N, C-alpha and C positions, 0 to 999 in steps of 0.2 A: 483331560488340563478344565481348572475350576470353568466357568462363565468367565467372569474380566481377565481374566487371560488370552482365553479366546476375541473376545473381544478386544483388548490390549495390542492382541497380535492384527487383527485386522485394522483394526485403527494406528499399526503404525505400519504396517505393509500396504494399503495407499498413501498414506502418505509421502512415506519414503519412496512409492512407485510416481508418485504426479508430479514430487518437487526437487529429484536428483533424476529425470530420466533425460540424459543429453543437460543438461543443466551447463555443464562450459565449455559444449560445443557454435552454441552461434557466443559469437563476437558480441560486445558489448555493443549496446541500441537506448533509440533515446534520446536526450539532451544527462540526466541524471548522473544513472548508472557510469558512465566514464567521466562524468567532471567525479566523484565520491572513488570512483577506480584510484585515477588519477591522482585526487585528494595525495591516498594512501600512499602513491606509490613519490609523491615528493618527501614526505613525510617520513618513509627510507631511510630514501635519498642524501637525509639533512639527516636524519637522526633525530626528528624532534616529532614529539609524542603530544604538543600542545598548541602551536597553533598550522591549518589546518588552509594552506594552497593548494592552489590549482592553476595553475598553466602562471607559475610565474605569480601569480595572484592571493589577496587574503578571497577565502570563500564561508563566507560568514552566511550563508543559506542556510547551512548547520551543526549544529554541536555534534559531542565530539564521539557518540557512541557507535556511531558506527562508522566513522577510520580507524579504533582503536579494534575491533571485531577485525578490519578487515585487513589490515595490518598482521593479526595471528596468527587471521591462515596461508598470507604470502612470507610468514616466517616461515610456516611446514607446508605451503603447498608451492610458494615460486610466486612470482606473480605474474599468472593466467585470471580465466575468466571465468576459472572453475573455484579459482579461492576468495578473487571476487565475490562471488555470490555463496559459498560457505555458508555464513555466518543467515542470512536470508532462509535458506536454506533448509537450516535448521533449525534456527525457533520458530520457522514454522512449523515443524513437527512437533516441534512445542507447546505451541499454541492447539492445534488442534487436540494436545494429548488433555492443557489444560480443560479443554471446550468439552469433555468424556468426562474426565472426574467433575464439574460442574453437574453437568446435567445425569450423572448418576447421581450422587446429595440428593435433586433436587427432580429430577422423572423418575430413577429408580433405575436400579439395572435392564432391567427388561427393555426400558424403551433408551437406553442412555447412548445406543449405537448411531441410531441415526445426524444427533447434530453433527460429531467428526466428522460423520458422514459426509458430510453436506457441507460446513468447512473449507475441509480438504477438496472439494471440487467446483467449491465457487469461482468465480470467472476472473474478477477483480483480487478477489485473495491471491491466488497462483501466481499474478501479475507479479504482485511484494514475492513472494513468496521465490520466483524469479528472474527479481532488479537484483544491482546493489545498489541498492535503496534505502533511507531508514525509515519505511514504512512496515514494512517485518519488523524489525527490533523491536520498535512503539507499538503494533499489537501483544507483541509477542511483553511488554512488560505491561498495560493494558489488560489484559487477558489473566494472566500472574497475579494480581492489585485483585481482580474479581477473584480468580479461583481459591488464592489464599484465603480472603476474607469468606468465602463458601466454604468451603474444608474444615475454619477457624472457628465457622458461627453454628453451622449442623452439622447433627449426627452422621456420621455412616447410615446410609439409606438400608439396613439389612433384614428388612421386612417388605424390601418394594416397592414401595410407597409412591405416588405422585404427594410431592408437598405441599399446604394449602396452611389457610391463616388458621381452622382449625387442625391441622394435625404438621406443625413446621417441622417441626426433630431437631429442636436445639439443643445445642449440645447444653445450655442452662439457662431454666426456663428464664421467659422474658429478656435476655440477652441477645441483643441484634448486632454485637459487635466484641469482635473477644476479647476478652476481660487480663489474660495471662498479653503482659509489654511482651514475650517473647514472639504471638501469633502478630502483633500489630505495626511490632519492629519490621519483621519480615512484609509484612502490607505496606507500611511505609519507603523501605526501602525497593521494593520494586517503583514505586514512586518515583521516587532517586532518581532511578536509572530513567525513566521515562523521561523525566525531563532532562537528563542527557541523551537522552534517544533523538528529542524532538521540540524540548524547551517545554513552560508551560504550562502545555494544552496536554504535554506526558501530566501532570499534576489533575488540573483541574477538571477532564474530564472524568475521570477513573473516580478520584474523590466526589466527584458531581452523582454518579451513578451510582456507589452504594448509599449514596448521603440522601438520596431520593427513592432507593428502596428505606433505611431506613423511617426516613419523614411519615411515609406509611404504612410501613411495621410496627410505630410505638403510638401510633395513636387508638384513644381508647375507643371504640366504639361499640361500649355500651349508653352511650349516649343517645338520646333520641332526639331524632329530627322535629327543628323549630314544629311548632302547631299552628297554622293560618288561623287569621282571626276570624269571628262568624261576621256572614254575612258579604265575606269572597267568593267568591269560586277557588269550593279547596281543592280540586284538582290542581289547574292548572298553578293554584300558588304554589301545591306543598311540592308540585315540579321543581319549581322554579325553586326553590328556597333550599330543597334536595341539590340540588345541583351544584349550587352556592357556597351551601357547605360543606359539600364534597369539594370542591375547588380552592377553597379558603382552607379549610383547614388542619392539613400539612404544614402552613404558612405558618400560624399562630407564633407573632414573637416567641412567646411562652415552652412552649411547642419547640420551636425550629431550632432556639439555645440550648435545650435540654440534649436532643438528637444530636448538634452538634459537641458537645460537650461529648457527651459519649462515644466519640468516635475519639479520642484522647489527640487530642489536638494537638496539644505543646509538646509535646512529646511527639510526636507523627512528625509532626511538621523540622520538628528541632534533628530528626533522625536523617530525610528526608536534603532538607540543608550540608550537614556533615558530610553528603556523599555525593551531592550536582554545584552547589558552592562551592569549595577549592579552585575544578577547573574553569570553572563562568570569570573566578576569583585572578588564577594564574593568565586566562586568556586571556583579558583586559587589561596586567600591568604588559604582558608580552608586547601587546599590539599599540601599545596608549591608547586605550580604550575606544579604540576606529573598531574592534569585532565587535564589541557591546552594543555601541550606538548602531549598527551596520545590520547588528540580526534582531535588537528589540523593535527597534522605529523602525530600519522597513521592511522588514521579514514579518516581523506581525503586527505592528501598528499602521504601514504600508498596505498590505494584503490586505487589514481586516476592515482601511477606509476606502484605499482603491481599487478597480478589476486591473492590477495588473495581468504584462506582457496578450491584455485584451481579453482573461481568460475571468467571464461573465455569467451570471446564468438568472434567473426569476426560482421564486420560491420550487419552480416546475420539478430544475434542475438536481436533488439530490435523493429526490422521491425518486423519483427515472433512472438516477446511475443506479441506485439500490438494486434496484427489477435490474437491468441490466448485469453488472455485480456480481450480483444475486445469480442468476442463470447457471445452470438447469433449473435447477430447485426454482425458480421465484416463477414455473409452471403452472406451481403451486400457490404463486399469494392469493387470488383473491379465494379460493372457496376457504384457506386455511384462516382471510380476514373476516370472511364470515360465521368460522368456526369459533375465533377466537370475539368474536363481538357477544354471538351466544354463549362463550362461557364464563367473559367477562361482564357480564347481565346479570349473572345468577346473581347468591347471595352470596358475601364476601367469604364468608366462610368455606363454600368451596371452590374459590378460584386459584388454580394453582398458582405458583409463588416462581414460579422458570417464566408463564407469561411477564407478570411485573416485573420480574429483572430483565427480559427479552425487552422489553417495549423500553423501559425506562433507559435499558441501553441506547439499542436502537433510536428515542427521539431523543435525547438530550445533545450525540453526537449529528444527530442529521440538524438542530435545530443550532447548532452554536455556527459549521460552517451556514448554515443558509444567513444567518447573519452577517456573515463577514461577505466583503462582496469582491474579491479573488475564488474564484472557483475553478475548483480540481475534483470528477471522482473521484482519483484517488485519496481524498481529503478525506471521507468518509467512513476509509478503511477497518479503522479500528471500532466502527459497530456490529464489525461482519460476527463478532465473536454471541453477540444475541440475537444478530437474525437464525444464524444458527442454530439456537437454543428455541430460537421459537418452530423453522421447522422441525426441526426436531420435534418439541412437542408433537407436532401438527399428524405429523409421516406416524413417528408413536401411535396417535390416537389411530393410527391407522389400518397399522399394523397389529393393530392389539383386537379391531373392530366394534373398536369407544363410539366412530366416528363414520359417518357414514358419506362417502361419495356416490354425489345423484351423476345422473347419469347423464342431462346436460354440462355439469362440471366437467363431466368425463370428456364430452364432445367437445369443449372449451382449449381442457389440456393437450388434447390426442393436435386443434388446428394448428394455439400454436406453437407448440413443437416441431409439428413437419411444417410450417410455414416456416421459423427460424431455417428449417434445413434444404428445402425449397429458396431462399432467399441466399441462403451461401454460399449451394451447387452451383445458383443461375449466378450472381455475382462474383464469385470465383473466377467462374470461363471465362466471362465476359473481361474481367480482369489482366490473363493470361491473355489470353487475346490480343489488349491492345501493352499489356506491358515485358512479359515473358512466357511464352509457351510452356516455358519447364516447371512455374508456377502451376496449370494445368489439373497438380496432378493433387493437389488440396482443397480439390471440390470433395475426395473421398472423406475431407474432416466434418461437409455440410452429409453428406449422405447420413453418419451415421446418428446425429438427433432426425433425422426425414426417417429413414429405419427404425427411430425407439421408435416416433410418433404410430408406427403400422404395429410394431409388437405393442403399444399401449392400445392400441383396436380390436386387437384378437386376443385379448386375456381376456376370461368368460367369465360372464357380467356377476353370475353366485361371489364370483372372487377376486373380481378385481381390486377393490378398493382394499388385503391382504396381497394382492399381491404384486400392486406397481411401486412399494415402497423397493419392493426388494429389482424388478426390470427400472429404475430410477435413478437409483443408485448401480445399476451397474451402466447402465446410458453416460449417466456423470463420467462414474469411473475413467470409463473408454475412450469420450468425445477430453475427457482434459490431458489424456494421455497423448492424444494424439496431435495434441491442439499446441500443445508448450514442449513436449514431448521431440515433437518430429516438425509439424509444423512452421517451428523458427529455425532447425536447418535448415530444411527448403529452401525461404525469401533470404537464409543471412547466404544463401549461397548466389544469391547475384548483386548483393554487397562489396563493389568493387573498392570504393575510397579508401577503405581502409588499407588494403593492397598495399596505397599507392606508399602512404605514409611510411608503412608499419617498416620498412628493408633499410627507413634512417635514423632507424637506434646501431646499424655497422655501422656512421660517420660521428663517433664521439665528439668533431671538431662543429659540428655542421650551427648553422644559426640556419632557422626557417622563420618565410613568412607565409602567411596570404592572404588576396588579394579580390574581394570585390565579397568576399565568404568564406567563414568559420565555424568550423561544426567541433562539439567537445571531441569524442570521439579522435579526429586526427589527432589533435595534442595527447593523446593516449598512446596511438598507437606507435605515431613518432618518437615520441620518448623524449620530448626536446620544446618549453616553451616555445609556441608561436604568436611571433607579431601581427597584430594587423594592418598591413603597409593604409597610408595615406594616399587618397589621389588626389591628392595636388600631383597640377604636368611640372613640369625639371624649373622652366626659366621662374618660377615663382618661390623656391629654398631658392634659402642662405644654407650651406650644410655646415652644421653647428654640432659638435661633442651632446653639449648639453642638451639636447629636443630629447638625449633618452635616459638623463635624470629625470630618478625618481626620489620624493621625500623619507618614505621607507621600502625598506626590503619586499617589502607586502602592497605594499599603494599599484592601485592600476597602472602595467603598465601606458606608454606614448605610445604614439602613430607614427609611425615615424615615415621620410617617403621610401617610393623605392633608391632612388640616389643616398640617404644616410646609410640604410641598411646597403649599400654592400658597400658604401665603405669600411667599415665592422668590420673584421679579423677572422678569420674563416670561410669552410665551404658555403655558398649560399642558394639554399631551393623557396623555391614561391607554388605552390599550390592555387592555380588560380581558374576559375570554369574558363572553357576553350575557348568563348565570344570573348574577353579579354586577351586570348593571349596573345592575340597580336600588339595590341595599345600598350603591356608589359614590354614585349622583345624589341618593339619599338627604343621605349627610354631607355629597356639592359645596355643595350651599343657594342652587340654583341658580350656582351657579357655572364649573362644567361642564353642556355635556346634549350627547347623539349629534349626531357630523361626518355616521360613514360604519359599514357596516358587510358586513365577508363571512366567505361560509363557514371552517372548519377542513376540511382534509385530511383523511382517515380520521378525526374526526370524527366528531358531534352536533350538537354547539354551534356555536357562530359568535364572530368576534372585535368587539367595538365598540368604535368608535376614538371618546374621547367630549371634547373641547374647547371653549376659549371660548362662549358664546352667539354673541354679532360673529362668528367667525372665514368667511374668506369659505369658499364649501364647492365651488369652481371645480373642484379640479386633484381633487376627487375625485367629481365628477360619473360620471366614468365604471366606476365602484364598481357592484357592484349595488345596489340601491336597497334602500334600509331597509327593517325592517318588523316 
């Protein structure tokens, strides 16, 4: 086999192992997974591929691409957890493959393997790959945009050189954006899909990354730095003028306009709109503008200006999230930054283009989301492709003995990895004693980085830098597969609440409500919309049918009282924390009684399902007995 075939086999093999091991075994978790999977289920039940709803209400948090992908998997694989997550895992494999292609063009075939291996084993990238959320489709569209641009702009790297400003390897001299309409159409088509995956951010950030690179690439660097006038401290003034010139030159209005025009904006935006606009227009018409108002005003403008759901953080939030999200490769972050500073401080002609692209990619995403008030670690997952290129450059330099790893840095790396391992082992053991003894086996997950630190410490001094990449890659693969392939299944066995609702799928006439608490996974597993009951007492309520009326079928459901709910036709079921059970049973006056109860994970309370007195309890017999 040729080298590129061997590399591609390794890249695909590691990706498939990391993303698909036990992908469908754990039940849907968090809040977004069941909401997205449930929205696709409701769309399938209605035969509607336009308006997303969840729990019989408009779901305006995300656009349509994720639901289309899940719907297609449902049609092929059935409505299962594996089907809901399938496209997230599959598209993540594609993202890793694109990263390998970008690395081959810019780093050269000899160094190309490390960037995709790093990306495939990043912590937060794996979270996206294993979840039925829009993150993986967005990252794929983002990376595909960059990948198509790189392939169209840079010639194949047959000579195995690291591309620099002096030797960029362009397909056409002086052209930093493809001249052929077909290539640019493909780039903007990926941007259109990105808009369908996550909204305007799917267009703005990828094209801004390419644009930032082009602003730097198209500068005339033959111009001299202004000479300071006599009588002034020439050294200090010269440094200041040079810094100002470097910062301001890319933003000169003429230069900016020419760069912008070179990227075919008119035809490109038209292609993007041709792909994305029809669905936005159609869903706006079908929902009388409600979706567009909620999506653009509340979900975009609102999250940018207000810390929604108390998700806030300072300027430190995303740099810290990036370090955690790229673990275990982030143990190299400090020596890598020192090496990058040294490389970028050299004369411009020798600066690797992969560093310019990777830094622009990471910086733009991090800065953009830092400016927003609402902050979540998953928001910056689109920059992980750029981070992988940076780690790939540094690890490739180590592997080819182009960079030295000082003994002090080696001690830091071993110390950080070993500390993480010790903390994980100790934390899991303590958590298992508090929550469930069966979770103690997860301490083995923490043992992997701990043993990895020992392995790195035992590397021979004379070849430590060259052996480190292979050792770290092995640790990363083992830890990723153990964490996402097996640890998640162990934790899932302790979560029983969904089992309480799952049996309701066999009751087509069931009316389901919750009192005091409602989780999105309950809606998905119950297979029925769930009403949230109003806690108002009996004597303050006049039962009226109008209490359940809505202006539109997609409008938020009202919160009826228990009495109004029990007046509806059908079999009535209510999910309630055990601490509120007696209060509800007293108000039900014999029309409800406990059917089954299960412990709540990470909660001292228990959940109780109340149902009709005459209901057949066979479906719940396998659940823990009531007490």
